[in-house]
N, C-alpha and C positions, 0 to 999 in steps of 0.2 A: 470619526465614528464615535457615538457615545459609548463609554465603557462603564462596566460595573465598577463601583468604588474599589471593590476587592474581588477580582475574578476568582471563581471557584470551579473546580472540575467536578461535574456530576457523573460523567462516564469517561473512563479512560479506555480507549480502544487500542489494543496492542496487536501487532502483527508478528507472531512468533516465527512464521515462515511464509514466504510468498507461494509456496508450492501448493498445488491442488491435484488430487487424484482423478478429478473429473474435468471434462471440457464442455461445459454446458453452453448451448448455442447463444444464449443471451447474456453471458457473463460480461460485466462491465470492466473487469480487470483484464488487461491485454494478455494474450496467450504467452507471449515471450516472458512476461513477469510470472505467470503461473507455472512455468516450466523450471524456474529457479528453485534451488533446494536448500539455500543457506538457513541457518537458525539465528535467532536473536542471541547475541552474546550476553553472558551473565552481567558484564559490566555495563552494557547498554540498559538492561532491565533495572539494575540497581541504581544507576545514575538517574534514570527517569524517576524512580520512586523517591529518591533522596531530594531531588529538585522539587517535587511536589510538596514534600514536608518543609524543606528549608524556605520555599518561597510562599508558604502559607496558602496553598492552592486547594486545600482539602477541607471538607466539612466532616461531620461525624460518620458519614456513609459514603462509600464509593463503589460503583459498579465497574468491574473490569471486564470488558468485552473482548474476547479472543476472536480475531477476525482478520480478514485480509486475504483470504483464499480458503483453504481447508485447514482449520486450526489443529485438528487431531493429527495431521501429517507431521507435526513437530515431534510426536512420540510421547508416551506416557512418562518416561523417565525425565524428559525435559520439563514437563509440567510439575512433577513432584518436586524437583529442585526449585522451579520457579515459585511454587506455592510456599515453600519454606522461606525463600528470600522475601516474598511479599509479606508474609506474617511477621517476620523478624523486623522489617523496616516500617510497615504501615500498622501492624497490630496495636502498638501503643497509641496510635493517632486516630484511627477510624476503623469501622467495621467494613470489611470487603466482601462483596458479592461477585463471584465468578460467573460469567455468562458465556456459554459456548454456542455458536451457530455453526452447525455441521451438516454435511450432506448425508451423514448417517452410515456411510459404507464401512468406515473403519471401527465403528463401535463394537466392543466386545464386553465380556463380563468384567475384565479388569478395569476398563474405562468406566463402566457403570459403578463399580465399587468406589472409584476415585470421585466420581460425581456425588455419590452419597456422602463420602467422608468429608468432602469440602463444602457440601451444601450448595453445589453449583446449580444454576439454571441452565437448562439445555433446550436448544431449538433445533428442529430438523427441517431442512429445506426439501419439500416434496410438493409437487404442483397438482396432484390429483391421482387418479387411477393410472394404469400403465400407459394408456393412450395419451392422456392429458400430460403425463410426466415425460413425454418423449424427448424433450429438449435436454434432459439431464442424462448425459452419456459419458463414458470414459474416453480416454484419448484414442482408443481404437474404434470408437463410434458405437460401442455396445451399451445397451440400456443399463442404468444402475438402479432401477426401480426395486427389484427384489432384494438387493443387498440393503437398500435404505429401509425397507420394511422389516428386515431382520434386525436392524438397529433399533427401530421403533418397538419391536416386540421385546427386545432386551430391556429397554427403558421401562416398559410396562411391568415386566417381571420383577424389576428391582424397585417398583413402587415410586418411580420418579414422575412428577407432574411436569410434562414437557410441552413445548409449544410447536405447533406446525405452522411453518411460514411458507406460504405458496406465492409463486409468481403467477399472476393472472395473464395468460397468453390468450390468443384468439381461440385456440383449441379448448381451453378451460371455459371461456365464456360461452361457447356453443352448447354446453350441456351442464348447466348449473346443478341439476339434480344428481347427475353422476358425481360431480365434485362433492356435493353434500353427503351422499352415501359414503364416499371415500373417507371424508373427514370423520364421520361417525364411526367408521370401522377401525380407525387407527388407535383409539384409546388416548388421544391427545387431550390435554386439559385446557389449552388455549389455542386459538386460531388467529393468525395474522395473515393479511393478503395485500399484495402490491401489484400494480399493473407492470407488465414488461415495459421498461422505459428506455428512452435514449439517454445514455449516461456514460461518460468517459469513453470507453472503447466500443460500446454497443449502440447500434442503430436499430431502434425498435421495429419489429415487423408489424406492429399495430398501426403504424402510420399508413400502411397501404390499404386499410379496410375502410370503406366509406361509411359503413353502418356501425362504426365502433362505438359511438356514444350510446345508441339504442341498445346494443348488445351488452355494454357494461352496466347500463341502468337496469336492464332486466336481470343481469347477474346479481347486482347488489340487492334488488328487491326480493329476489328468491331466497337469498341467504338471510336477509332480515326476517322473513317469515319463518325460515327453518330453524333459526337460532334466537329465540326470544330471550328476554332479559334474565329469566330465571333458569335458562338452560344450563346443563352441567358443563358445557363448553363455553368458556369466556371468549368472546370475539373482540379483539383489541380495537378494531376500527369502529365497531358499534358502540362500545363503551365510551370512546372518545366523542362520538357524535352525541350521545346522550348528555355527556358533561357539557358540551357546547350549546345544547338546546334546552338545558334544564331551566324551567320557569320561563321559557320562551325567549331567553336572552342569547345574544351573540357576544362573543368576546374575542379580542385579538391579543393573543399571547405572542410575545416576540419569540420566534422559533429558535431552536438551538443552532441552526445553521447561520444565524445572524448574531450570535453572542460569542465573542472570543473566549476560548478555553472552556465553555460549558461542556462540549465534547472534544476532548483532546485525543488526537490519533498519532501514534508513534509507530513508524515503520521498522522493519527488521534491522535496518542499519542505523537507527536512531534519528532519522529525519522525522519532523513532526509537522502537523498542520492543526489549525485551531478552529476551523469552521466545519465545512462539509468533509467528513473523513475520506470519502471515496476519491477525492481529488489527490490524495497521497499515493494512490495505487496505480499511478500512470507509469509510462516508460521513462518520463523525465521527472525533474524535481521542481517544476514551474510553480507548484503551489505548496512546497515545503517552506515553512517560515524559519527554519533553522535545524540544528541537530542537537540533541540533548547533550552530546559530549563536548559541545563548544562553549557553553556558558549558560547563564540563567535563562529560563524559558521566557520570562517576562520581558527580556530585552528586545524580543521581536516586535513588541508594541511600539517601539520607536523606529522601526525600519521603514525605508521607502516602500518596500513591497507591501507592508501592512497598510500603509496610508493609501497607496495606489489602488490595491484590490478592494479595500473596504469602501473607498469612495465610489468605486464602480458598483459595488453591491448596493450601497445606499441610493445611488441614482436609479438603479433598476427597481428597488423597493418603492421609491417615490412614484415611479411609473405605475407600478401595480396598485398602489394606494389611490392614485388619481383616477385610474381607468377601469379598475376591476371591482365589481360589486361583491366579489367573494374575498376581498382582502381581509376582512374580519375573521374569516375561517382559516386563512392561510398565512398571512403575514409575510409573504414572499419566501416561503420555506424552501422552494426547489432551486437552490443556488447552483449545484453542480449540473443539474438538468439544463438550466439556462445556458451555462457555458457550453455544454455539449451540443445543444440545438442551435444556439445563436452565435457562438464564439465569443460571448461576452456576458458578464453578469448584469450589464445595463440593458436588460431586455424584460419582456413581459411573459406572455403565456407560453407554457410548455405542454407537451402531450401529458406528462404526469399530472400537472395541476389541472388541466382540462378534465381529465377522467377522475382523478382521486379527490378533487375538491368540487369542481363545478357539477359534473355529472352525478357524483356520489351524493352531494347535499340535495340537489334537486330531486333525485330519485327518492330519498328518504323523507325529505320535507313534503313531497307529494303524497306519500303514504300516510304521513301523520295528518295531513289536511283532510284525508278521507275517513280517518278513524272517528267513530261516533263518540260524542261527549257523554260520559256516564251521568246518569241522573243523580242528583244529590238526595 
C-alpha cells in the first residue's frame, strides 16, 4: 500500500473505558465489551503519548477523541489526571484539542466546568424527539431521552458550543420536520447525522425497508431546505457537500480510513489500530496491529497483518473505482462497513455508502439543478 513519506496522526482516538451506561439497540460495540468496566492505565496513556513524540508522528495540532463506549463513564478524576499527563508530554510539541462524544446522561456542572477549563469540544448523541430517540435506552430498557436533554441544557447554561450527532433510523426518516423542530429546540451549534449502518456487531434495521432510498432522499432534502448556509446551526454534512461541489468540481480525497495512522485508535489495554477505529472495539483482536506497550508503533507497517489487510483494502478500492460513478465523492471510505456486510474489505457497495453517498449526493444535486440561475 502506498504510504505517506512520514505518517502523521491527525486524530488520536483513546478508549478510557469500554463501559457504557446505555444499551442502544444499534450500537456497533458488542454488549459484552460495553459491560466491562476497566480503565486505561496511566502507563498505557503515557506510553502512547511518548511513542507519538519519539516516532515523530505529530504535527503542530492534535485532536484527541475520547470514544469507544461512554467516555464520561471513566469519571472526572481520571480525566483530570489524564489531562495533566497529556499537557506535560504533548504540551511542548503540539496543541491538543480534547473531543468528547457522549450520550449526555452523566453530564453535570462539574463536567461542564472541566469542558470549559480544557477548551474541550463536546458532542451529544441524540436522535431526535422522544419517539425518534427510542433506540437509546439504559440496560433496564428505560429511555434515556430526558437525562440526555438535561445534559444539553447544562452545556447551554455554561455557554458551550456543542454538536448534536444523530443516528438516522427509519423512525427519524419518517418525520423530518419533527427532527428539524427538535434540533432547533436543543441549542446545539452544530448538527451531524449518519444513517443506522451495519457495522461490527450491528445489523442495520434499515436493510428491511424497500423504500429506504426515497425516504432518505426526502429526509436530506427537507433538512437542506431547513438549514441554509447562513443558518446559526452548522450542518457538517452540508458543509462537506458544498466544499465538494464548489465551482462545480468533484474531487477525490483519499479517506482517513485508507491512510495508515491518520486516525490512530488505542484501546483501553493498549491495543491499537491504524485505519477504521471501530474495528478495534470488537470482542477479538483481529484488527489490532499491535500494543503500545510492546514496541514502536511504526513497526506494524512491516507486519504480515498490515500487508495482508491493506492489500485486501486496496483490491476493494480498485473495485469501487472501476465500477462506481460516485468513487470521486467517497474514495472507498466505508471500510469497516464492507467487512461487516461482506466479510471482506475486497468488496464494493454497502448500505452506508448507498445512502450517505449515492442517495445523498443525488438528492442535493437534484435540488441544485432546479435552482434558478441569478441574473447578472
